[in-house]
C-alpha positions in Angstrom: -135.1 -16.0 33.9 -131.6 -15.9 32.2 -131.8 -15.9 28.4 -128.0 -15.2 27.7 -124.4 -15.6 29.4 -121.3 -14.1 28.4 -119.1 -16.8 29.7 -115.3 -16.7 30.2 -114.1 -20.4 29.5 -110.8 -21.8 30.8 -108.5 -23.4 28.5 -105.2 -23.9 30.0 -104.3 -25.0 32.7 -106.8 -27.9 33.2 -110.1 -27.1 34.3 -110.0 -29.1 37.5 -107.2 -26.9 38.6 -109.4 -23.6 38.7 -111.1 -23.0 42.0 -114.8 -21.9 40.3 -117.1 -24.5 38.7 -120.6 -24.4 37.6 -122.8 -26.8 36.2 -122.7 -27.5 32.8 -125.9 -25.5 31.2 -124.4 -25.8 27.7 -125.9 -29.6 27.7 -129.0 -28.3 28.5 -131.9 -27.8 26.0 -132.3 -24.9 24.4 -128.9 -23.2 24.8 -126.8 -22.1 21.7 -123.3 -20.8 21.7 -123.1 -17.9 19.0 -120.5 -16.7 17.1 -117.6 -14.7 18.1 -118.7 -12.0 15.6 -122.1 -12.0 17.8 -120.3 -11.6 20.6 -118.9 -8.3 19.5 -121.7 -6.7 18.5 -123.6 -7.3 21.8 -120.7 -5.9 24.0 -120.1 -3.1 20.9 -116.2 -3.9 21.2 -113.6 -6.0 19.6 -113.1 -9.1 21.7 -109.6 -10.8 21.5 -110.1 -14.3 20.5 -107.6 -16.4 22.3 -106.4 -14.5 25.1 -103.6 -15.3 27.5 -102.7 -13.7 30.9 -100.3 -14.9 33.4 -100.2 -18.3 31.9 -103.8 -18.5 31.7 -105.3 -19.2 28.5 -109.3 -18.5 27.8 -111.7 -17.1 25.6 -115.0 -15.4 25.6 -118.1 -16.8 24.5 -121.8 -16.0 24.1 -124.4 -18.2 25.1 -128.3 -17.7 24.2 -131.5 -19.4 25.1 -133.7 -20.3 22.1 -137.7 -19.9 22.6 
């Protein structure tokens, strides 16, 4: 069972223009988005807050399932 997800959220262009979609697990009971500092502690290095590359803006998120 998965209890932690490292997620890259595409902010722009609009989500509908992307070619990969997953079900919205964030609305399922028990999933909590952790703070950016928690993400950095988990991966062990500094993570840029609002990166942009080739006209695509995104952010990295850490989600955890509560017991």
